[in-house]
C-alpha positions as CSV (number, residue, x, y, z in Angstrom):
1,M,143.4,-131.4,-8.6
2,A,146.7,-132.6,-10.2
3,K,148.3,-129.3,-9.4
4,A,147.2,-129.4,-5.8
5,V,148.5,-132.9,-5.3
6,K,151.8,-132.0,-6.8
7,K,152.1,-128.8,-4.8
8,Y,151.3,-130.5,-1.4
9,P,152.9,-134.0,-1.5
10,G,152.4,-135.8,1.8
11,L,149.3,-133.8,2.9
12,R,147.5,-136.0,5.4
13,L,144.2,-136.2,7.2
14,L,143.9,-135.9,11.0
15,R,142.6,-139.0,12.8
16,Q,141.4,-137.4,16.0
17,D,139.6,-138.9,19.0
18,P,135.9,-139.0,17.8
19,F,134.5,-137.2,20.9
20,Q,137.1,-134.5,20.8
21,C,136.5,-134.0,17.1
22,C,132.8,-133.9,17.5
23,I,132.7,-131.4,20.4
24,S,135.4,-129.2,18.7
25,F,133.4,-128.8,15.6
26,M,130.2,-128.2,17.5
27,A,132.0,-125.5,19.5
28,S,133.2,-123.9,16.3
29,S,130.0,-122.9,14.5
30,N,129.8,-119.3,13.2
31,S,133.1,-118.3,14.7
32,S,136.5,-117.0,13.6
33,I,139.6,-119.2,13.8
34,P,141.1,-117.2,16.7
35,C,137.8,-117.5,18.7
36,I,137.7,-121.2,18.1
37,R,141.2,-121.7,19.3
38,D,140.5,-119.7,22.4
39,R,137.3,-121.5,23.1
40,L,138.9,-125.0,22.8
41,R,141.8,-123.9,25.0
42,R,139.4,-122.7,27.7
43,I,137.5,-126.0,27.5
44,C,140.7,-127.9,28.1
45,S,141.9,-125.6,30.8
46,T,138.6,-125.8,32.7
47,F,137.7,-129.4,32.3
48,G,140.8,-131.3,31.1
49,K,143.1,-133.4,33.3
50,K,146.7,-132.3,33.7
51,T,149.4,-134.2,32.0
52,K,153.1,-133.7,31.3
53,F,154.9,-134.2,28.0
54,R,158.7,-133.5,27.7
55,G,158.7,-131.4,30.8
56,E,155.7,-129.2,29.8
57,E,152.4,-129.3,31.5
58,F,149.2,-129.6,29.4
59,R,145.5,-130.2,30.0
60,V,144.0,-132.8,27.7
61,F,140.6,-132.7,26.1
62,P,137.9,-133.6,28.7
63,R,136.0,-136.8,28.7
64,P,132.3,-137.0,27.8
65,R,131.2,-137.3,31.4
66,D,133.3,-134.2,32.4
67,L,131.3,-132.0,30.0
68,A,128.0,-133.8,30.6
69,S,128.3,-133.0,34.4
70,A,129.5,-129.4,33.9
71,S,127.2,-126.6,34.9
72,R,125.8,-124.3,32.3
73,A,127.7,-121.4,33.9
74,E,131.0,-123.3,33.6
75,L,130.4,-124.0,29.9
76,L,129.4,-120.4,29.3
77,S,132.7,-119.3,30.8
78,C,134.4,-121.1,27.9
79,G,132.7,-118.8,25.4
80,L,130.3,-121.4,24.1
81,G,127.2,-119.2,24.1
82,Y,124.2,-120.7,22.5
83,R,126.1,-123.9,21.9
84,V,126.1,-124.8,25.6
85,G,122.9,-126.9,25.5
86,F,123.9,-128.8,22.4
87,I,127.4,-129.6,23.7
88,K,126.1,-130.6,27.1
89,D,123.4,-132.9,25.7
90,A,125.8,-134.4,23.1
91,S,128.3,-135.1,25.9
92,A,125.6,-136.8,28.0
93,E,124.6,-139.0,25.0
94,A,128.2,-140.0,24.5
95,A,128.8,-140.6,28.2
96,G,125.6,-142.7,28.4
97,G,126.3,-144.7,25.3
98,G,123.4,-143.3,23.3
99,L,125.9,-141.8,20.9
100,D,128.5,-144.5,20.4
101,L,131.1,-142.6,18.3
102,A,133.7,-145.3,18.4
103,S,131.3,-147.8,16.9
104,L,130.6,-145.5,14.0
105,R,134.1,-146.2,12.7
106,R,132.9,-149.7,11.8
107,S,129.6,-148.5,10.2
108,G,129.1,-147.3,6.7
109,Y,129.0,-143.6,5.7
110,Q,125.2,-143.3,5.5
111,K,124.6,-145.0,8.9
112,A,127.2,-142.8,10.5
113,M,125.7,-139.6,8.9
114,E,122.2,-140.5,10.2
115,A,123.5,-141.1,13.7
116,L,125.4,-137.9,13.8
117,I,122.7,-135.5,12.4
118,A,120.2,-137.0,14.8
119,V,122.1,-135.1,17.5
120,P,120.9,-131.6,18.0
121,G,123.6,-129.1,17.0
122,I,125.1,-131.4,14.3
123,G,124.3,-130.8,10.7
124,G,125.7,-132.3,7.5
125,K,128.9,-130.2,7.4
126,I,129.9,-131.0,11.0
127,A,128.9,-134.6,10.6
128,D,131.2,-134.9,7.5
129,C,134.0,-133.2,9.4
130,V,133.7,-135.7,12.2
131,M,133.5,-138.6,9.8
132,L,136.5,-137.5,7.8
133,F,138.8,-136.4,10.6
134,S,138.0,-139.1,13.2
135,L,135.8,-141.9,11.8
136,D,137.8,-143.0,8.8
137,K,135.1,-142.1,6.3
138,L,137.3,-141.0,3.4
139,E,134.3,-140.3,1.2
140,A,133.1,-137.6,3.6
141,F,133.4,-134.2,1.9
142,P,132.6,-131.3,4.3
143,I,130.6,-128.7,2.4
144,D,130.5,-125.0,3.5
145,R,130.5,-121.7,1.7
146,W,134.2,-122.0,1.0
147,T,134.0,-125.5,-0.4
148,M,131.0,-124.4,-2.6
149,R,133.1,-121.5,-4.0
150,I,135.9,-123.9,-4.8
151,L,133.4,-126.2,-6.6
152,E,131.9,-123.4,-8.5
153,R,135.3,-122.0,-9.6
154,Y,136.8,-125.3,-10.8
155,Y,134.1,-127.9,-11.1
156,S,130.9,-126.0,-12.1
157,R,130.1,-128.3,-15.0
158,A,131.0,-131.6,-13.3
159,V,129.4,-130.7,-9.9
160,P,126.8,-128.0,-10.5
161,L,125.7,-126.3,-7.3
162,P,122.0,-126.3,-6.2
163,P,120.1,-123.0,-6.3
164,G,119.2,-121.2,-3.1
165,T,119.9,-122.2,0.5
166,L,121.8,-125.4,1.1
167,T,119.1,-127.4,2.9
168,P,119.8,-130.8,4.4
169,K,118.3,-132.4,1.4
170,K,120.3,-130.3,-1.0
171,Y,123.5,-130.9,1.0
172,A,123.0,-134.7,0.7
173,E,122.3,-134.5,-3.0
174,L,125.4,-132.3,-3.6
175,H,127.5,-134.6,-1.5
176,D,126.4,-137.5,-3.7
177,K,127.4,-135.6,-6.8
178,V,130.8,-134.8,-5.3
179,V,131.5,-138.5,-4.4
180,E,130.3,-139.6,-7.8
181,Y,132.9,-137.3,-9.4
182,F,135.9,-137.6,-7.0
183,G,135.3,-141.2,-5.9
184,P,135.7,-143.0,-2.6
185,Y,138.6,-140.7,-1.5
186,A,136.6,-137.5,-2.0
187,G,137.7,-136.3,1.4
188,Y,141.3,-136.2,0.3
189,A,140.2,-134.2,-2.7
190,Q,138.5,-131.7,-0.4
191,Q,141.7,-131.3,1.6
192,F,144.0,-130.7,-1.3
193,L,141.6,-128.2,-2.9
194,F,140.9,-126.4,0.3
195,K,144.6,-126.1,1.2
196,M,145.5,-124.8,-2.3
197,E,142.7,-122.3,-2.3
198,R,143.4,-121.0,1.2
199,D,147.1,-120.5,0.3
200,L,146.1,-118.6,-2.8
201,G,143.8,-116.5,-0.7
202,G,146.5,-115.6,1.8
203,G,145.6,-114.3,5.2
204,R,142.1,-113.3,4.2
205,W,140.9,-116.9,4.9
206,L,142.0,-116.6,8.5
207,Q,140.1,-113.4,9.1
208,D,136.7,-114.5,7.7
209,R,134.0,-116.1,9.7
210,D,132.9,-119.6,8.8
211,S,130.7,-122.4,10.0
212,G,133.6,-124.2,11.6
213,P,137.4,-124.4,11.9
214,T,139.4,-124.8,8.7
215,P,139.0,-128.5,7.7
216,G,142.1,-130.3,8.8
217,Q,142.9,-127.7,11.5
218,S,144.2,-129.4,14.6
219,T,141.9,-129.0,17.7
220,G,144.3,-130.6,20.2
221,S,145.2,-130.3,23.8
222,S,145.7,-127.0,25.6
223,R,149.1,-126.0,26.9
224,R,148.8,-124.5,30.3
225,R,150.8,-121.3,30.7
């Protein structure tokens, strides 16, 4: 950890709009980074409002009601596949106030986790990403296969991995161990370790499939060409 912090001084966490962050990670499951980027660009191009910045035209990320009212065909045209129903329903919940993402910034970690994983299509990893990158929960530590490899390589004694499939119960237990070891800023530890390990792995990281975009990767507005 000390080496990673020294190597990447000034590394920061994103603080995205909660709805944009939530939908972006829901749209990213089981996809390569290039596919995720294209998918989010198409969402913005199809549903986002036009805006200009420094003479260039962009389309911003759509509002909850824009995606909630979209047809299934329109969402499928963005390459969302089986995620369409999850994203449409989550958007409707956010638009109607059933999923009050902004209020979760004021809640504790556990309450925010429970609210997020109650939404179909959101598991522990996506919930932790949303909490870390948009809800100010610095103890959130997104765990996927890459993170588990990092923990196994460098922290196998301090944070032993559970055997078998990472069920929701095992995910929560492992997260507790991680926070116990790294402390209340565990999310920063995850970012430093992930950045260091990805750089050591070179371009191979960008070619592999994962359960979401690289933690910390921007999922911003789409530039209209």
